[in-house]
Kinemage of the C-alpha trace (Angstrom):
@kinemage 1
@onewidth
@group {chain A} dominant
@subgroup {mainchain}
@vectorlist {calphas} color= white
{ca unk a 1} P 79.646 143.552 123.867
{ca unk a 2} L 76.802 141.774 125.521
{ca unk a 3} L 77.315 141.171 129.144
{ca unk a 4} L 75.675 137.930 130.725
{ca unk a 5} L 73.603 139.243 133.625
{ca unk a 6} L 74.033 137.605 137.039
{ca unk a 7} L 70.310 137.400 137.442
{ca unk a 8} L 69.984 135.343 133.954
{ca unk a 9} L 72.871 133.187 135.047
{ca unk a 10} L 71.588 132.538 138.482
{ca unk a 11} L 68.172 131.576 136.845
{ca unk a 12} L 69.913 129.117 134.570
{ca unk a 13} L 71.684 127.615 137.291
{ca unk a 14} L 68.377 127.237 139.430
{ca unk a 15} L 66.683 125.592 136.471
{ca unk a 16} L 69.629 123.093 136.246
{ca unk a 17} L 69.571 122.298 139.954
{ca unk a 18} L 65.760 121.761 140.182
{ca unk a 19} L 65.887 119.883 137.049
{ca unk a 20} L 68.676 117.524 138.383
{ca unk a 21} L 66.493 117.118 141.574
{ca unk a 22} L 63.559 116.214 139.681
{ca unk a 23} L 65.449 113.785 137.298
{ca unk a 24} L 67.046 112.066 140.416
{ca unk a 25} L 63.589 111.797 141.886
{ca unk a 26} L 62.090 110.316 138.784
{ca unk a 27} L 64.788 107.531 138.773
{ca unk a 28} L 64.645 106.950 142.416
{ca unk a 29} L 60.657 106.501 142.404
{ca unk a 30} L 60.579 104.175 139.269
{ca unk a 31} L 59.746 100.561 140.345
{ca unk a 32} L 62.665 98.405 141.082
{ca unk a 33} L 60.853 94.931 140.646
{ca unk a 34} L 57.653 93.171 139.699
{ca unk a 35} L 56.441 93.311 143.214
{ca unk a 36} L 56.421 97.138 143.362
{ca unk a 37} L 54.544 97.044 139.958
{ca unk a 38} L 52.046 94.722 141.456
{ca unk a 39} L 51.561 96.902 144.451
{ca unk a 40} L 51.269 99.957 142.211
{ca unk a 41} L 48.648 98.519 140.010
{ca unk a 42} L 46.641 97.164 142.892
{ca unk a 43} L 46.637 100.819 144.370
{ca unk a 44} L 45.765 102.270 141.278
{ca unk a 45} L 42.950 99.944 140.561
{ca unk a 46} L 41.735 100.255 144.241
{ca unk a 47} L 41.748 103.981 144.083
{ca unk a 48} L 39.999 104.089 140.878
{ca unk a 49} L 43.033 105.447 139.071
{ca unk a 50} L 44.333 103.847 136.169
{ca unk a 51} L 41.248 101.590 135.652
{ca unk a 52} L 40.826 102.251 132.114
{ca unk a 53} L 44.613 101.791 131.543
{ca unk a 54} L 44.607 98.173 132.903
{ca unk a 55} L 40.755 97.199 132.223
{ca unk a 56} L 41.664 94.943 129.195
{ca unk a 57} L 44.234 93.010 131.154
{ca unk a 58} L 42.111 92.781 134.312
{ca unk a 59} L 39.072 91.751 132.234
{ca unk a 60} L 41.080 89.130 130.284
{ca unk a 61} L 42.328 87.574 133.500
{ca unk a 62} L 38.808 87.606 135.041
{ca unk a 63} L 37.370 85.974 131.924
{ca unk a 64} L 40.179 83.437 131.902
{ca unk a 65} L 39.761 82.417 135.623
{ca unk a 66} L 35.945 82.160 134.976
{ca unk a 67} L 36.075 79.976 131.873
{ca unk a 68} L 39.376 77.934 132.498
{ca unk a 69} L 39.645 77.941 136.311
{ca unk a 70} L 41.037 74.475 136.521
{ca unk a 71} L 42.997 73.980 133.203
{ca unk a 72} L 44.498 77.410 132.592
{ca unk a 73} L 45.922 78.525 135.938
{ca unk a 74} L 49.680 78.028 134.977
{ca unk a 75} L 48.874 79.876 131.621
{ca unk a 76} L 47.157 82.601 133.467
{ca unk a 77} L 50.110 83.107 135.791
{ca unk a 78} L 52.383 83.176 133.073
{ca unk a 79} L 50.561 85.826 131.071
{ca unk a 80} L 50.138 87.856 134.351
{ca unk a 81} L 53.773 87.710 134.994
{ca unk a 82} L 54.619 88.710 131.376
{ca unk a 83} L 52.243 91.751 131.750
{ca unk a 84} L 53.834 92.840 135.015
{ca unk a 85} L 57.421 92.505 133.496
{ca unk a 86} L 56.246 94.551 130.452
{ca unk a 87} L 54.822 97.308 132.656
{ca unk a 88} L 57.957 97.163 134.770
{ca unk a 89} L 60.086 97.887 131.834
{ca unk a 90} L 57.845 100.707 130.698
{ca unk a 91} L 57.775 102.303 134.126
{ca unk a 92} L 61.533 101.858 134.332
{ca unk a 93} L 61.834 103.493 130.855
{ca unk a 94} L 59.544 106.532 131.878
{ca unk a 95} L 62.542 108.634 133.554
{ca unk a 96} L 65.037 107.439 130.759
{ca unk a 97} L 62.568 108.454 128.030
{ca unk a 98} L 61.621 111.811 129.665
{ca unk a 99} L 65.440 112.695 129.691
{ca unk a 100} L 65.906 111.552 126.127
{ca unk a 101} L 63.014 113.633 124.619
{ca unk a 102} L 64.244 116.755 126.165
{ca unk a 103} L 67.960 115.869 125.528
{ca unk a 104} L 67.299 115.330 121.678
{ca unk a 105} L 64.973 118.272 121.539
{ca unk a 106} L 67.468 120.911 122.654
{ca unk a 107} L 70.376 119.303 120.842
{ca unk a 108} L 68.025 119.518 117.637
{ca unk a 109} L 66.973 123.255 118.259
{ca unk a 110} L 70.701 124.112 117.953
{ca unk a 111} L 70.915 121.880 114.876
{ca unk a 112} L 68.043 123.541 113.209
{ca unk a 113} L 69.547 126.988 114.052
{ca unk a 114} L 72.867 125.654 112.302
{ca unk a 115} L 71.238 124.633 109.274
{ca unk a 116} L 69.455 128.037 109.075
{ca unk a 117} L 72.726 129.822 109.460
{ca unk a 118} L 74.198 127.700 106.665
{ca unk a 119} L 71.505 128.284 104.275
{ca unk a 120} L 71.913 132.121 104.959
{ca unk a 121} L 75.591 131.848 103.986
{ca unk a 122} L 75.037 129.866 100.858
{ca unk a 123} L 72.153 132.166 99.831
{ca unk a 124} L 74.256 135.173 100.558
{ca unk a 125} L 71.224 136.638 102.098
{ca unk a 126} L 71.528 140.476 102.663
{ca unk a 127} L 68.983 140.630 105.536
{ca unk a 128} L 70.335 138.456 108.176
{ca unk a 129} L 74.083 139.039 108.871
{ca unk a 130} L 72.963 141.388 111.894
{ca unk a 131} L 71.562 138.095 113.371
{ca unk a 132} L 74.649 135.777 112.717
{ca unk a 133} L 76.053 136.310 116.299
{ca unk a 134} L 72.744 135.325 117.670
{ca unk a 135} L 72.705 132.088 115.541
{ca unk a 136} L 76.173 131.304 116.553
{ca unk a 137} L 75.389 131.735 120.113
{ca unk a 138} L 72.412 129.368 119.898
{ca unk a 139} L 74.647 126.730 117.956
{ca unk a 140} L 77.240 126.800 120.718
{ca unk a 141} L 74.984 124.493 122.611
{ca unk a 142} L 75.716 121.837 119.947
{ca unk a 143} L 78.939 120.621 121.359
{ca unk a 144} L 77.706 120.283 124.841
{ca unk a 145} L 74.447 118.762 123.739
{ca unk a 146} L 76.349 116.140 121.442
{ca unk a 147} L 78.535 115.038 124.189
{ca unk a 148} L 75.567 114.502 126.597
{ca unk a 149} L 73.470 112.873 123.888
{ca unk a 150} L 76.261 110.485 122.657
{ca unk a 151} L 76.736 109.355 126.302
{ca unk a 152} L 73.074 108.610 126.368
{ca unk a 153} L 73.318 106.487 123.218
{ca unk a 154} L 76.235 104.546 124.568
{ca unk a 155} L 74.158 103.696 127.813
{ca unk a 156} L 71.416 102.682 125.788
{ca unk a 157} L 73.729 100.460 123.654
{ca unk a 158} L 75.042 98.691 126.868
{ca unk a 159} L 71.589 98.095 128.075
{ca unk a 160} L 71.105 100.801 130.890
{ca unk a 161} L 67.676 101.258 129.613
{ca unk a 162} L 65.202 99.608 127.127
{ca unk a 163} L 64.389 102.577 124.884
{ca unk a 164} L 65.613 100.890 121.793
{ca unk a 165} L 63.839 97.323 121.502
{ca unk a 166} L 66.222 96.006 118.778
{ca unk a 167} L 69.207 96.519 121.179
{ca unk a 168} L 67.726 93.797 123.444
{ca unk a 169} L 69.855 90.803 124.072
{ca unk a 170} L 68.844 87.857 121.798
{ca unk a 171} L 66.511 89.898 119.604
{ca unk a 172} L 68.188 88.698 116.507
{ca unk a 173} L 68.885 84.984 117.751
{ca unk a 174} L 66.272 82.511 116.444
{ca unk a 175} L 66.982 80.362 119.572
{ca unk a 176} L 66.252 83.267 122.022
{ca unk a 177} L 62.794 83.808 123.567
{ca unk a 178} L 63.322 87.512 122.492
{ca unk a 179} L 63.701 86.778 119.034
{ca unk a 180} L 61.926 89.070 116.549
{ca unk a 181} L 61.998 88.097 112.971
{ca unk a 182} L 61.384 91.773 111.590
{ca unk a 183} L 64.261 93.234 113.609
{ca unk a 184} L 66.531 90.366 112.769
{ca unk a 185} L 65.819 91.241 109.092
{ca unk a 186} L 67.214 94.723 109.711
{ca unk a 187} L 70.190 93.576 111.662
{ca unk a 188} L 72.656 94.500 108.939
{ca unk a 189} L 71.624 98.122 109.557
{ca unk a 190} L 70.311 98.238 113.243
{ca unk a 191} L 73.263 96.831 115.135
{ca unk a 192} L 75.050 98.776 117.875
{ca unk a 193} L 78.535 99.162 116.451
{ca unk a 194} L 77.369 100.491 113.141
{ca unk a 195} L 74.548 102.704 114.879
{ca unk a 196} L 77.030 104.246 117.313
{ca unk a 197} L 79.547 104.862 114.546
{ca unk a 198} L 76.952 106.751 112.463
{ca unk a 199} L 76.127 108.789 115.476
{ca unk a 200} L 79.652 109.801 116.066
{ca unk a 201} L 80.051 110.636 112.447
{ca unk a 202} L 77.166 112.823 112.248
{ca unk a 203} L 77.747 114.632 115.650
{ca unk a 204} L 81.417 115.353 114.713
{ca unk a 205} L 80.644 116.517 111.275
{ca unk a 206} L 78.090 119.010 112.410
{ca unk a 207} L 80.328 120.319 115.211
{ca unk a 208} L 83.216 120.613 113.030
{ca unk a 209} L 81.236 122.879 110.886
{ca unk a 210} L 79.921 124.960 113.486
{ca unk a 211} L 83.459 125.402 114.905
{ca unk a 212} L 85.097 126.329 111.680
{ca unk a 213} L 82.321 128.601 110.461
{ca unk a 214} L 82.337 130.608 113.815
{ca unk a 215} L 86.131 130.728 113.572
{ca unk a 216} L 85.954 132.269 110.161
{ca unk a 217} L 83.329 134.587 110.967
{ca unk a 218} L 85.165 136.138 113.984
{ca unk a 219} L 88.578 136.169 111.847
{ca unk a 220} L 86.597 137.966 109.179
{ca unk a 221} L 86.137 140.862 111.522
{ca unk a 222} L 89.858 141.466 111.763
{ca unk a 223} L 90.642 140.768 108.162
{ca unk a 224} L 91.495 143.189 105.129
{ca unk a 225} L 89.855 140.948 102.658
{ca unk a 226} L 86.733 138.558 102.214
{ca unk a 227} L 88.894 135.421 102.200
{ca unk a 228} L 87.380 134.051 105.370
{ca unk a 229} L 83.955 134.901 104.243
{ca unk a 230} L 84.448 132.834 100.934
{ca unk a 231} L 85.819 129.916 103.007
{ca unk a 232} L 82.566 130.028 105.097
{ca unk a 233} L 80.513 130.031 101.719
{ca unk a 234} L 82.175 126.964 100.290
{ca unk a 235} L 82.161 125.105 103.758
{ca unk a 236} L 78.414 125.999 104.193
{ca unk a 237} L 77.647 124.488 100.755
{ca unk a 238} L 79.493 121.343 101.508
{ca unk a 239} L 77.804 121.028 105.047
{ca unk a 240} L 74.360 121.432 103.662
{ca unk a 241} L 74.896 118.305 101.431
{ca unk a 242} L 76.249 116.417 104.407
{ca unk a 243} L 73.370 117.780 106.642
{ca unk a 244} L 70.643 116.550 104.143
{ca unk a 245} L 71.796 112.965 104.179
{ca unk a 246} L 72.922 112.853 107.799
{ca unk a 247} L 69.519 114.517 109.075
{ca unk a 248} L 67.492 111.787 107.443
{ca unk a 249} L 69.736 108.926 108.644
{ca unk a 250} L 69.638 110.630 112.145
{ca unk a 251} L 66.014 110.722 112.202
{ca unk a 252} L 65.811 106.898 111.349
{ca unk a 253} L 68.477 105.944 113.813
{ca unk a 254} L 67.631 108.015 116.831
{ca unk a 255} L 63.734 108.267 116.561
{ca unk a 256} L 62.016 106.063 114.068
{ca unk a 257} L 63.976 102.899 115.254
{ca unk a 258} L 62.353 103.298 118.613
{ca unk a 259} L 59.416 101.692 116.605
{ca unk a 260} L 61.407 99.187 114.540
{ca unk a 261} L 58.569 97.398 112.984
{ca unk a 262} L 57.333 100.748 111.556
{ca unk a 263} L 58.825 103.020 108.811
{ca unk a 264} L 57.755 106.028 106.824
{ca unk a 265} L 59.720 107.485 103.893
{ca unk a 266} L 58.564 110.983 105.005
{ca unk a 267} L 59.956 110.675 108.438
{ca unk a 268} L 63.282 112.404 107.717
{ca unk a 269} L 61.444 115.555 106.383
{ca unk a 270} L 58.976 115.440 109.048
{ca unk a 271} L 61.654 115.662 111.802
{ca unk a 272} L 63.527 118.203 110.081
{ca unk a 273} L 60.549 120.612 109.920
{ca unk a 274} L 59.911 120.214 113.406
{ca unk a 275} L 63.419 121.109 114.702
{ca unk a 276} L 63.930 123.512 111.958
{ca unk a 277} L 61.135 125.791 112.898
{ca unk a 278} L 62.146 125.448 116.446
{ca unk a 279} L 65.511 126.676 115.671
{ca unk a 280} L 64.124 129.597 113.845
{ca unk a 281} L 61.794 130.416 116.618
{ca unk a 282} L 64.693 130.230 119.165
{ca unk a 283} L 66.458 132.910 117.127
{ca unk a 284} L 63.557 135.044 117.283
{ca unk a 285} L 63.099 134.494 120.888
{ca unk a 286} L 66.888 135.411 121.805
{ca unk a 287} L 66.756 138.373 119.466
{ca unk a 288} L 63.715 139.767 120.977
{ca unk a 289} L 65.382 139.215 124.569
{ca unk a 290} L 68.460 141.012 123.514
{ca unk a 291} L 66.661 143.649 121.859
{ca unk a 292} L 64.686 144.260 125.150
{ca unk a 293} L 67.938 144.643 127.054
{ca unk a 294} L 69.276 147.230 124.740
{ca unk a 295} L 71.503 145.134 122.350
{ca unk a 296} L 71.316 144.475 118.575
{ca unk a 297} L 70.680 148.180 117.676
{ca unk a 298} L 70.798 147.426 114.045
{ca unk a 299} L 68.113 144.748 114.249
{ca unk a 300} L 64.750 146.416 113.360
{ca unk a 301} L 61.272 145.358 112.902
{ca unk a 302} L 61.765 144.315 109.374
{ca unk a 303} L 64.288 141.716 110.573
{ca unk a 304} L 61.770 140.551 113.180
{ca unk a 305} L 59.129 140.298 110.654
{ca unk a 306} L 61.149 138.067 108.340
{ca unk a 307} L 61.855 135.603 111.264
{ca unk a 308} L 58.221 135.601 111.917
{ca unk a 309} L 57.506 134.802 108.250
{ca unk a 310} L 59.789 131.968 108.436
{ca unk a 311} L 57.982 130.677 111.755
{ca unk a 312} L 54.780 131.078 109.994
{ca unk a 313} L 55.925 129.321 106.625
{ca unk a 314} L 57.746 126.398 108.310
{ca unk a 315} L 54.792 125.675 110.671
{ca unk a 316} L 52.742 125.102 107.561
{ca unk a 317} L 55.303 123.078 105.948
{ca unk a 318} L 55.295 120.986 109.133
{ca unk a 319} L 51.564 120.544 108.923
{ca unk a 320} L 51.693 119.659 105.192
{ca unk a 321} L 54.165 116.719 106.160
{ca unk a 322} L 52.257 115.798 109.339
{ca unk a 323} L 48.919 115.440 107.213
{ca unk a 324} L 50.659 113.746 104.197
{ca unk a 325} L 52.292 111.228 106.304
{ca unk a 326} L 49.128 110.461 108.380
{ca unk a 327} L 46.674 110.556 105.450
{ca unk a 328} L 48.627 108.126 103.152
{ca unk a 329} L 49.002 105.622 105.810
{ca unk a 330} L 45.495 106.074 107.124
{ca unk a 331} L 44.047 105.631 103.594
{ca unk a 332} L 46.209 102.582 102.477
{ca unk a 333} L 45.018 100.952 105.887
{ca unk a 334} L 47.868 98.464 106.040
{ca unk a 335} L 47.867 96.863 109.368
{ca unk a 336} L 51.581 97.049 110.146
{ca unk a 337} L 51.566 100.707 109.237
{ca unk a 338} L 48.364 102.068 110.917
{ca unk a 339} L 49.645 100.492 114.284
{ca unk a 340} L 51.863 103.535 114.789
{ca unk a 341} L 48.887 106.054 114.461
{ca unk a 342} L 46.242 103.812 116.137
{ca unk a 343} L 48.528 103.783 119.369
{ca unk a 344} L 48.929 107.681 119.166
{ca unk a 345} L 45.176 108.280 118.548
{ca unk a 346} L 43.907 105.943 121.221
{ca unk a 347} L 46.514 106.197 123.978
{ca unk a 348} L 47.919 109.537 123.146
{ca unk a 349} L 44.933 111.322 121.872
{ca unk a 350} L 45.366 114.612 123.682
{ca unk a 351} L 49.172 115.342 122.924
{ca unk a 352} L 48.802 113.936 119.421
{ca unk a 353} L 46.048 116.258 118.303
{ca unk a 354} L 47.186 118.974 120.775
{ca unk a 355} L 50.610 119.155 118.870
{ca unk a 356} L 48.582 119.961 115.663
{ca unk a 357} L 46.808 122.662 117.361
{ca unk a 358} L 49.983 124.211 118.892
{ca unk a 359} L 51.996 123.675 115.868
{ca unk a 360} L 49.624 124.704 113.262
{ca unk a 361} L 46.202 126.377 114.398
{ca unk a 362} L 47.770 128.696 116.722
{ca unk a 363} L 50.763 130.047 114.767
{ca unk a 364} L 48.685 130.247 111.577
{ca unk a 365} L 45.912 132.154 113.318
{ca unk a 366} L 48.417 134.589 115.015
{ca unk a 367} L 51.098 134.938 112.587
{ca unk a 368} L 49.064 135.227 109.335
{ca unk a 369} L 48.469 138.768 110.315
{ca unk a 370} L 51.338 140.983 108.991
{ca unk a 371} L 51.077 143.522 111.810
{ca unk a 372} L 51.379 140.963 114.521
{ca unk a 373} L 54.610 139.806 112.911
{ca unk a 374} L 56.144 142.967 114.138
{ca unk a 375} L 54.676 142.971 117.569
{ca unk a 376} L 57.271 141.658 120.238
{ca unk a 377} L 54.786 140.193 122.920
{ca unk a 378} L 52.669 138.473 120.176
{ca unk a 379} L 55.942 136.866 118.755
{ca unk a 380} L 57.162 135.783 122.281
{ca unk a 381} L 53.668 134.279 122.884
{ca unk a 382} L 53.545 132.413 119.548
{ca unk a 383} L 57.340 131.315 119.957
{ca unk a 384} L 56.681 129.896 123.387
{ca unk a 385} L 53.592 128.021 122.165
{ca unk a 386} L 55.588 126.574 118.943
{ca unk a 387} L 58.567 125.567 120.940
{ca unk a 388} L 56.109 123.643 123.626
{ca unk a 389} L 54.166 122.362 120.646
{ca unk a 390} L 57.354 120.730 119.096
{ca unk a 391} L 58.369 119.356 122.323
{ca unk a 392} L 55.104 117.415 122.493
{ca unk a 393} L 55.636 116.574 118.913
{ca unk a 394} L 58.914 114.758 119.887
{ca unk a 395} L 57.216 113.341 123.015
{ca unk a 396} L 54.522 111.760 120.548
{ca unk a 397} L 57.214 110.406 118.361
{ca unk a 398} L 59.328 108.854 121.418
{ca unk a 399} L 56.982 108.048 124.226
{ca unk a 400} L 54.639 105.600 122.703
{ca unk a 401} L 57.465 103.220 121.637
{ca unk a 402} L 59.238 103.458 125.042
{ca unk a 403} L 56.557 103.557 127.714
{ca unk a 404} L 53.443 102.655 126.002
{ca unk a 405} L 50.461 103.518 127.994
{ca unk a 406} L 52.319 104.197 130.949
{ca unk a 407} L 52.814 107.872 129.976
{ca unk a 408} L 52.001 111.115 131.758
{ca unk a 409} L 53.802 114.546 131.890
{ca unk a 410} L 54.961 114.474 135.436
{ca unk a 411} L 58.046 115.266 137.448
{ca unk a 412} L 60.637 113.338 135.219
{ca unk a 413} L 59.269 115.223 131.926
{ca unk a 414} L 59.262 118.689 133.522
{ca unk a 415} L 62.539 118.353 135.492
{ca unk a 416} L 64.334 117.010 132.020
{ca unk a 417} L 62.992 120.252 130.252
{ca unk a 418} L 64.102 122.493 133.150
{ca unk a 419} L 67.583 120.864 133.184
{ca unk a 420} L 68.215 121.251 129.674
{ca unk a 421} L 66.743 124.638 129.231
{ca unk a 422} L 69.060 125.976 132.177
{ca unk a 423} L 72.089 124.308 130.356
{ca unk a 424} L 70.987 125.863 126.997
{ca unk a 425} L 70.562 129.374 128.438
{ca unk a 426} L 73.851 129.166 130.333
{ca unk a 427} L 75.954 127.947 127.290
{ca unk a 428} L 74.194 130.146 124.656
{ca unk a 429} L 74.367 133.334 126.741
{ca unk a 430} L 77.954 132.750 127.852
{ca unk a 431} L 78.910 132.287 124.169
{ca unk a 432} L 77.096 135.545 123.180
{ca unk a 433} L 79.170 137.506 125.819
{ca unk a 434} L 82.448 136.392 124.213
{ca unk a 435} L 82.401 138.274 120.906
{ca unk a 436} L 80.698 141.568 119.597
{ca unk a 437} L 77.069 141.060 118.584
{ca unk a 438} L 77.773 142.482 115.278
{ca unk a 439} L 79.724 140.801 112.481
{ca unk a 440} L 81.047 143.988 111.201
{ca unk a 441} L 83.217 142.889 108.450
{ca unk a 442} L 80.658 140.648 106.599
{ca unk a 443} L 80.372 141.712 102.892
{ca unk a 444} L 76.632 142.140 103.357
{ca unk a 445} L 76.608 143.858 106.843
{ca unk a 446} L 75.712 147.426 105.653
{ca unk a 447} L 72.898 145.924 103.498
{ca unk a 448} L 71.674 144.164 106.679
{ca unk a 449} L 71.900 147.278 108.787
{ca unk a 450} L 69.789 149.211 106.518
{ca unk a 451} L 67.111 146.545 105.723
{ca unk a 452} L 63.696 148.120 105.777
{ca unk a 453} L 60.530 147.382 103.976
């Protein structure tokens, strides 16, 4: 049996405490009104910071004053006020968006692990049963993460934040100043009641599978036959069908709808590749940690090598989808489609292309070597870069539509990561300590124990 060490438990509490303090600081320091925004922009411009960010607006206002000093003063004031109001919403969104990115990232890491676990069950894989309890430990974060995430969605729906433009009051009303014709055309799908019901169905379905698959796996340890294993096999097959559909819709609802004027038919696959490789990487990281502490005696370098092959292969798959989505939209050059990438290339240049380096170039260069796939410190290094890289990937997907050009990775972003990382560590390792780390009555456990090549 694994024992959750007091040092690791304390470390998780420290991460959560520091994270909560940072999150609170982010909300506290966010501007409360237009006057604070005006003072902030004035101080930035005076100090030379943010000059590029606001150069277009300032230049526009200067020219307007020079050319239409007498006739356009009221219009200029209205434009200036509108600009300040827009920046206010972006800066108020920043701590919310930082929290949202970290929240959905760790939720989907556990979801990616659950999908990988279900695939192993349906494939009747002989190499992986010694890792099942590790996978179940990681997926134990799913219920906790689901509750927090669902609360976040409800808060968004009642306008605690402005992350989802289509939830703005009057956006579908032709008489409102907030009216948006494109969003109004999608109102049959993008409306809060239907959206939140879909979220509840997806989260509930995922959690029910996680609960009953673990329950059956633990029951199998004490059983005299393979009935519980067969139940899990059938349940996993049904879950994967549900997962394929719900994952695509989830990616549209929770991420793509942040940019409601844009859509991509590849987006569901793209999001899946990102959190799937993150989930597999987390399995490898937790496994290596437990091995370093003397647990998982039946896990050998062949198991580690196979996990590393999945990390390598899905990283290539993610890159294929990234390039396919980008290349097709860039080549077609349709204005309403390329806006998505123009914003990310011009305003988010470093994180946009940095994600490609972290999620493709680095893992390919490191993990293409067969010997490196069996070396623990190399895998830990590659795993840390992959996880950070896919956090940046989710950052790229969510931040441009929520904070625009007011982005930077600061206290709110780092604190949100620390809080959810601490919570993730606490939940996962608490679960690992509740049951033996070996699924001893799995029909393929002996094959898994003696898996060598």
